C-alpha positions as CSV (number, residue, x, y, z in Angstrom):
1,M,169.3,78.8,78.2
2,N,165.5,79.5,77.7
3,A,165.9,78.4,74.1
4,K,167.5,75.3,74.9
5,F,165.0,74.7,77.4
6,V,162.2,75.0,74.6
7,L,164.0,73.1,72.0
8,T,164.3,70.5,74.7
9,L,160.6,70.7,75.0
10,L,160.1,70.2,71.1
11,M,162.4,67.4,70.7
12,S,160.9,65.3,73.6
13,A,157.4,66.0,72.4
14,A,158.7,64.9,68.8
15,L,160.2,61.6,70.3
16,A,156.7,61.0,72.2
17,A,154.9,60.9,69.0
18,C,157.7,58.2,67.6
19,S,156.7,54.9,69.4
20,T,153.6,53.1,70.7
21,L,154.4,49.8,72.5
22,G,152.0,47.1,72.6
23,P,149.7,45.5,69.9
24,N,146.7,47.7,68.7
25,Y,143.6,46.4,69.5
26,Q,141.3,44.4,66.8
27,A,138.1,43.0,67.2
28,P,137.9,39.3,66.9
29,A,135.7,37.5,64.5
30,A,132.5,36.5,65.9
31,N,132.2,33.2,64.0
32,A,128.7,33.1,64.2
33,P,126.7,30.6,62.1
34,E,124.5,31.8,59.3
35,A,121.5,31.3,60.6
36,Y,120.0,29.9,64.0
37,R,119.3,26.3,64.8
38,A,115.4,26.8,65.3
39,A,113.8,28.4,62.4
40,A,113.9,32.0,63.1
41,P,110.7,34.2,61.6
42,T,111.6,36.6,58.8
43,A,108.7,38.6,59.4
44,G,107.5,40.5,62.4
45,A,108.1,43.4,64.8
46,E,111.3,45.1,65.1
47,L,112.6,45.8,68.3
48,Q,113.0,49.1,69.3
49,R,114.7,50.8,72.6
50,D,111.4,51.1,74.6
51,W,110.3,47.6,72.9
52,W,107.4,47.1,75.4
53,R,105.4,50.0,74.1
54,M,104.6,47.6,71.1
55,F,102.1,45.8,72.9
56,G,100.0,48.5,73.8
57,D,99.6,48.1,77.4
58,A,99.3,50.9,79.5
59,Q,100.1,48.8,82.6
60,L,102.8,47.6,81.3
61,D,104.2,50.7,80.3
62,A,103.4,52.2,83.5
63,L,105.6,49.0,85.5
64,E,108.4,49.5,82.9
65,A,108.6,53.3,83.6
66,Q,108.5,52.8,87.4
67,A,111.3,50.0,87.5
68,L,113.6,52.4,85.1
69,Q,113.1,55.0,87.6
70,A,113.4,53.1,90.9
71,S,115.7,50.5,90.0
72,P,118.7,50.4,92.4
73,T,120.5,48.2,89.8
74,L,120.3,50.8,87.3
75,A,121.6,53.5,89.9
76,A,124.4,51.3,90.6
77,A,125.2,51.4,86.9
78,A,125.0,54.9,86.4
79,A,127.5,55.2,89.4
80,R,129.9,53.1,87.7
81,I,129.6,55.3,84.5
82,E,130.5,58.1,86.4
83,R,133.5,56.8,88.2
84,A,134.6,55.4,85.1
85,R,134.3,58.7,83.6
86,A,136.4,60.1,86.5
87,V,139.1,57.6,86.0
88,Y,139.4,58.6,82.4
89,G,139.6,62.1,83.0
90,A,142.4,61.8,85.7
91,T,144.0,59.5,83.3
92,R,144.0,62.2,80.3
93,A,145.3,64.5,82.8
94,D,148.7,62.7,82.8
95,E,148.9,63.6,78.8
96,L,149.3,67.5,79.9
97,P,152.1,69.3,81.8
98,R,151.5,69.6,85.4
99,V,152.0,73.1,86.7
100,E,151.9,74.1,90.5
101,V,152.3,77.5,92.1
102,G,153.3,78.0,96.1
103,A,154.3,80.6,98.4
104,S,156.3,80.1,101.7
105,E,157.0,82.2,104.8
106,T,159.7,80.8,106.5
107,G,161.5,81.4,109.9
108,L,164.9,79.5,110.1
109,R,168.4,79.6,111.9
110,T,171.6,77.7,110.7
111,S,173.3,75.6,113.3
112,A,176.8,76.8,114.4
113,K,177.5,73.5,115.0
114,S,177.1,71.9,111.6
115,V,180.2,70.7,109.3
116,T,178.8,73.1,106.7
117,T,178.7,76.1,109.0
118,P,181.0,78.7,107.8
119,V,183.9,80.1,109.8
120,L,185.3,83.5,109.9
121,G,188.2,84.2,112.2
122,G,187.8,81.2,114.1
123,Q,184.2,81.9,114.9
124,P,181.3,80.1,113.2
125,I,178.7,82.2,111.4
126,T,175.3,81.7,111.7
127,F,172.0,82.7,110.0
128,E,168.6,83.9,111.4
129,G,165.6,85.6,110.1
130,W,162.4,85.4,107.9
131,Q,162.3,84.0,104.2
132,T,159.6,84.8,101.8
133,G,158.9,82.8,98.6
134,V,157.1,82.3,95.6
135,Q,157.5,79.8,93.1
136,A,156.1,77.8,90.2
137,T,157.0,74.2,89.4
138,L,156.4,72.4,86.0
139,G,156.6,68.6,85.5
140,W,155.9,66.4,82.4
141,E,156.6,63.1,81.5
142,I,157.7,62.4,78.1
143,D,155.2,59.6,76.6
144,L,158.1,58.2,74.7
145,W,156.8,54.7,74.3
146,G,153.1,55.4,74.8
147,R,152.4,54.2,78.2
148,V,150.2,57.4,79.1
149,K,148.8,57.0,75.8
150,R,147.8,53.3,76.4
151,Q,146.4,54.3,80.1
152,A,144.0,56.7,78.3
153,E,142.9,53.9,75.7
154,A,142.5,51.6,78.6
155,A,140.4,54.2,80.5
156,Q,138.3,55.1,77.6
157,A,137.6,51.3,76.8
158,Q,136.7,50.7,80.5
159,L,134.4,53.9,80.1
160,D,132.7,52.1,77.4
161,A,132.4,49.0,79.0
162,S,130.6,50.7,82.0
163,S,128.2,52.4,79.7
164,L,127.4,49.0,77.9
165,D,126.9,47.4,81.2
166,A,124.4,49.8,82.0
167,A,122.8,49.2,78.8
168,A,122.5,45.5,79.4
169,A,121.2,45.9,82.9
170,R,118.5,48.0,81.1
171,V,117.7,45.4,78.9
172,A,117.6,42.4,81.4
173,L,115.6,44.6,83.7
174,T,112.7,45.8,81.3
175,A,112.6,41.8,80.1
176,D,112.0,40.4,83.5
177,V,109.5,43.1,84.4
178,A,107.8,42.1,81.2
179,A,108.0,38.5,81.8
180,A,107.0,38.8,85.6
181,Y,103.8,40.7,84.5
182,W,102.9,38.3,81.5
183,Q,103.2,35.6,84.1
184,W,101.0,37.0,86.5
185,R,98.4,37.8,83.9
186,A,98.8,33.9,82.7
187,L,98.3,33.0,86.5
188,A,95.1,34.9,86.5
189,D,93.6,33.3,83.4
190,E,94.6,30.1,85.0
191,A,92.7,31.2,87.9
192,Q,89.5,31.5,86.1
193,A,89.7,28.2,84.3
194,L,90.5,26.4,87.4
195,Q,87.7,28.0,89.3
196,R,85.3,26.7,86.4
197,L,87.1,23.3,86.5
198,R,86.5,23.4,90.5
199,D,82.9,24.3,90.2
200,S,82.3,21.5,87.8
201,R,83.9,18.7,90.2
202,A,81.6,20.4,93.1
203,K,78.5,19.6,90.9
204,A,79.8,16.0,90.2
205,F,80.4,15.3,93.7
206,Q,77.0,16.5,94.7
207,V,75.2,14.2,91.8
208,A,77.4,11.3,93.0
209,Q,76.5,11.7,96.6
210,T,72.7,11.9,95.5
211,R,73.1,8.7,93.6
212,F,75.0,7.1,96.4
213,D,72.4,7.9,98.7
214,A,70.0,6.5,96.3
215,G,72.0,3.2,95.9
216,A,72.6,4.0,92.5
217,S,76.2,3.9,92.6
218,T,79.3,2.4,94.4
219,T,81.4,3.6,97.2
220,Q,84.4,3.5,94.7
221,D,82.4,5.9,92.3
222,L,81.7,8.5,95.0
223,E,85.4,8.4,96.4
224,R,86.5,9.0,92.9
225,V,84.7,12.2,92.3
226,R,85.6,13.4,95.9
227,A,89.3,12.9,95.1
228,E,89.0,14.8,92.0
229,L,87.1,17.9,93.9
230,A,89.8,17.8,96.6
231,A,92.5,17.7,93.9
232,A,90.7,20.9,92.5
233,D,90.3,22.6,95.7
234,A,94.2,22.1,96.4
235,D,95.1,23.8,93.0
236,V,92.8,26.7,93.8
237,A,94.0,27.0,97.4
238,D,97.8,26.8,95.8
239,L,97.0,29.6,93.3
240,P,97.1,32.5,95.5
241,R,100.8,31.8,96.5
242,R,101.7,31.4,93.0
243,Q,100.4,34.8,92.4
244,A,101.9,36.3,95.7
245,L,105.4,35.2,94.5
246,V,105.0,36.7,91.1
247,L,103.7,40.0,92.7
248,N,106.5,40.2,95.1
249,Q,109.0,39.8,92.3
250,L,107.3,42.4,90.2
251,A,107.2,44.9,93.1
252,A,111.0,44.3,93.8
253,L,112.1,44.9,90.1
254,T,109.8,48.3,89.8
255,G,111.0,49.4,93.3
256,Q,107.7,49.3,95.4
257,P,106.2,47.4,98.1
258,A,103.9,44.4,97.1
259,A,101.3,46.0,98.9
260,E,100.7,48.7,97.1
261,L,100.8,47.1,93.8
262,R,97.4,47.0,92.2
263,L,96.9,45.2,88.7
264,Q,93.9,44.5,86.8
265,A,93.7,41.0,84.8
266,A,93.2,41.0,81.2
267,P,93.0,37.7,79.0
268,L,96.3,36.9,77.4
269,A,96.2,36.3,73.8
270,T,98.8,34.8,71.1
271,P,101.7,36.8,71.5
272,P,102.9,38.8,68.2
273,Q,105.9,37.6,66.3
274,I,109.5,39.3,66.8
275,R,111.8,39.0,63.8
276,A,115.1,37.6,64.9
277,G,117.5,38.6,62.5
278,L,120.6,36.7,61.8
279,P,123.1,35.4,64.2
280,S,125.8,37.7,62.8
281,E,123.5,40.8,64.0
282,L,124.1,39.9,67.6
283,L,127.1,42.0,67.9
284,Q,125.2,45.0,67.0
285,R,122.0,44.1,69.0
286,R,123.2,42.7,72.4
287,P,125.2,45.5,74.7
288,D,126.6,42.5,76.9
289,L,128.4,41.5,73.7
290,A,129.7,44.9,72.8
291,Q,130.6,45.1,76.6
292,S,133.0,42.0,76.3
293,L,134.7,43.5,73.2
294,A,135.4,46.8,75.3
295,Q,136.8,44.7,78.3
296,L,139.2,43.0,75.5
297,H,140.1,46.4,74.1
298,A,140.9,47.7,77.8
299,A,143.1,44.5,78.3
300,T,144.9,44.9,75.2
301,A,145.9,48.4,76.1
302,Q,147.4,47.0,79.3
303,V,149.8,44.9,77.7
304,G,151.6,48.2,76.1
305,I,151.2,49.7,79.6
306,A,153.4,46.9,80.9
307,E,156.0,46.9,78.1
308,A,156.6,50.2,78.5
309,A,157.6,49.5,82.1
310,F,160.8,47.8,80.4
311,Y,162.2,51.1,78.9
312,P,163.5,54.1,80.3
313,S,161.1,56.9,81.5
314,I,161.9,60.8,80.9
315,R,160.2,63.3,82.8
316,L,161.2,67.1,82.3
317,T,160.9,69.6,85.7
318,G,161.6,72.9,86.3
319,S,160.8,75.7,88.6
320,F,160.8,79.3,88.4
321,G,159.9,81.7,91.5
322,Y,161.6,84.4,93.8
323,Q,162.9,84.4,97.2
324,S,163.8,87.2,99.7
325,K,164.5,87.7,103.3
326,D,162.5,90.9,102.8
327,L,159.0,90.9,101.3
328,S,159.6,94.4,99.7
329,D,162.4,93.0,97.5
330,L,160.7,89.6,96.7
331,V,159.9,90.5,93.2
332,S,163.1,91.8,91.7
333,A,165.8,90.5,89.7
334,P,168.0,89.7,92.4
335,A,165.5,87.5,94.1
336,R,164.6,85.6,91.0
337,L,165.7,81.9,91.1
338,Y,165.1,78.8,88.7
339,N,165.9,75.4,87.5
340,F,165.0,73.2,84.9
341,G,165.9,69.9,83.0
342,P,165.3,66.4,82.1
343,S,165.5,63.4,84.3
344,I,165.7,59.9,83.2
345,S,165.0,56.6,84.9
346,L,165.8,53.2,83.6
347,P,164.6,50.1,85.5
348,I,167.5,47.7,86.0
349,F,166.6,45.1,88.4
350,E,162.9,44.8,89.6
351,G,163.1,41.2,90.7
352,G,161.1,40.1,87.8
353,R,158.4,42.2,88.6
354,N,158.0,43.8,85.3
355,K,158.0,40.4,83.6
356,A,155.5,39.0,85.7
357,N,153.2,42.1,85.1
358,L,153.6,41.8,81.1
359,A,152.8,37.9,81.3
360,G,149.7,38.7,83.5
361,A,148.8,41.6,80.9
362,K,148.7,38.9,78.1
363,A,147.0,36.5,80.3
364,Q,144.3,39.0,80.8
365,V,143.8,39.5,77.1
366,D,143.6,35.7,76.6
367,E,141.0,35.5,79.2
368,S,138.9,38.5,77.9
369,L,138.8,36.8,74.7
370,A,137.7,33.5,75.7
371,A,135.2,35.2,77.7
372,F,133.9,37.1,74.8
373,R,133.8,33.9,72.7
374,G,131.9,32.2,75.5
375,R,129.4,35.1,75.8
376,M,128.9,34.9,72.0
377,L,128.0,31.3,72.1
378,Q,125.7,31.7,75.3
379,A,124.1,34.7,73.1
380,L,123.4,32.2,70.4
381,R,121.9,29.6,72.8
382,E,119.7,31.9,74.4
383,V,118.1,33.1,71.1
384,D,118.0,29.3,69.9
385,D,116.2,28.3,73.3
386,A,113.8,31.3,73.1
387,L,112.8,30.2,69.3
388,A,112.6,26.7,70.2
389,E,110.3,27.4,73.2
390,L,108.1,29.7,70.8
391,Q,107.8,27.0,68.4
392,G,107.4,24.2,70.8
393,R,104.8,26.0,72.5
394,A,102.7,27.0,69.5
395,A,102.6,23.3,68.2
396,V,101.0,22.2,71.6
397,V,98.8,25.2,71.8
398,E,97.5,24.2,68.4
399,A,97.0,20.7,69.3
400,Q,95.2,21.6,72.8
401,N,93.1,23.7,70.5
402,R,92.0,20.8,68.6
403,T,91.6,18.7,71.9
404,L,89.2,21.9,72.9
405,A,87.0,22.0,69.9
406,S,86.4,18.1,69.7
407,S,85.9,18.0,73.7
408,G,83.3,21.1,73.3
409,Q,81.4,19.0,70.8
410,A,81.5,15.9,73.1
411,L,80.3,18.4,75.8
412,A,77.3,19.6,73.8
413,V,76.3,16.2,72.7
414,A,76.2,15.1,76.5
415,R,74.2,18.2,77.5
416,S,71.6,17.3,74.3
417,R,71.3,13.7,75.7
418,Y,70.9,15.2,79.3
419,D,68.3,17.3,78.0
420,K,66.3,14.3,76.7
421,G,66.7,12.2,79.5
422,A,69.1,9.7,77.9
423,V,72.0,10.4,80.5
424,S,72.4,11.7,84.1
425,Y,73.9,14.7,84.7
426,L,76.9,13.2,86.2
427,D,77.6,11.9,82.4
428,V,77.6,15.8,81.6
429,T,80.0,16.6,84.4
430,E,81.9,14.1,83.0
431,A,82.1,15.4,79.7
432,E,83.0,18.7,80.9
433,R,86.2,17.4,82.6
434,T,88.6,17.4,79.0
435,P,87.6,21.0,77.9
436,L,87.9,22.7,81.5
437,T,91.3,21.0,82.1
438,T,92.4,22.0,78.4
439,E,91.4,25.7,78.9
440,R,93.5,25.4,82.1
441,A,96.5,24.1,79.9
442,L,95.9,26.7,77.5
443,A,96.1,29.3,80.1
444,Q,99.4,27.8,81.0
445,L,100.7,27.4,77.6
446,R,100.2,31.0,76.6
447,G,101.8,32.3,79.9
448,A,105.0,30.1,78.5
449,Q,104.5,31.9,75.1
450,W,104.8,35.0,76.7
451,A,107.6,34.1,78.8
452,A,109.3,32.8,75.9
453,T,108.8,36.1,74.1
454,A,110.3,38.1,77.1
455,Q,113.3,35.5,76.7
456,L,113.7,36.3,73.1
457,V,113.7,40.1,73.6
458,K,116.5,39.9,76.4
459,A,118.4,37.3,74.0
460,L,118.0,39.8,71.0
461,G,119.5,42.9,73.2
462,G,116.0,44.4,73.5
463,G,116.3,46.8,71.0
464,W,119.7,48.0,72.4
465,G,121.1,48.6,68.3
466,S,118.1,50.0,67.2
467,R,118.0,53.6,65.4
468,D,116.1,55.0,68.3
469,E,118.7,54.2,70.9
470,G,119.6,57.6,71.4
471,A,116.1,58.2,72.9
472,G,115.8,59.3,76.5
473,G,114.6,56.8,79.2
């Protein structure tokens, strides 16, 4: 009998390896273009996992470290990874036999009125006493159609998707921190330029007021200069609000109160170029695209699980133990008991449930595939947008630099003529208008360039696929 049981196990294991229902996962084609629409620089810095270190800014390094440590978004992503790992472990357990051991001590008495009560000499025979038992049970589902295998495959894919979700969250967080930091520094540059413009407008108003009092100018001239001063005052007054909003955002990203955030301003230079690579490289560079493929993998495995529901399931069960009314005779041959054998379950009528589940699983595959393609298109657009921003801003900066150079020369001429007594000081302040306004515009443009740099970093995956991906942090 024992030999038959072992033979049954061996045959069942062989059958379990014979068939796995459902389609095997195959990664879809990315259908990426040969090049980005915007001209991508072929030379430039290569992004690494801790990409912000390439800028050599200790203040930014500290903010990024604080954000990575304190971010609730990353903490939630890490918890999702642990949950997916636990689900995967529980699913893999279904591939192995399940063994349980139990013991019991039971008091019992049979009924004298039951239809199953034995009768001897017209008198019912009842039994009363205590019964002790020790028993081990074995259960194992034969994975004849690969249902358990597909479950483990889907759980592994979901675990991969959770890990990639955490990586994508890290990329987004670090890029957002850098963008907010650079925006704050750009506002600090703009504040200095704006203050110089406001001071120039104040001097111009003083000159205009003096000329008006002396009858040398009209009310229209005075009010025009007064309006320009008021506009500059309004811009200066609004700047602290804009800076506070950026600081609040940066504080939230780094997990600290805004009142405790202390930053030192430093002028922004032109951002360095970052090599964008080819569109076909995005699959290896962006964790969100890899996550989308992992979700497609999980959905594909669910089709096999749904198909297996149409076929019989076979389960091997058995138990072995001892049962005796006397504890002293418990572990003895006469007290031994066992049972074993296979059980089969075949779905006959499910009211269309299995068919509906299969249709739903296939629809989920179609949805996941469409989601991947949509995410790929969005990724390509994000890179193109960032490259277009950088190229467009660079062209405007070049034009503004020419404006600044020409207006600076005009200002020098006006000051020379003022020193010679050829023009009034009001002419000098008027000549200051264009260079000071251009300085403010350049501060804003540099801020836009650095914001586009952060956008490009995020669009390229933030160095997720780089060689140092295994580094800590």
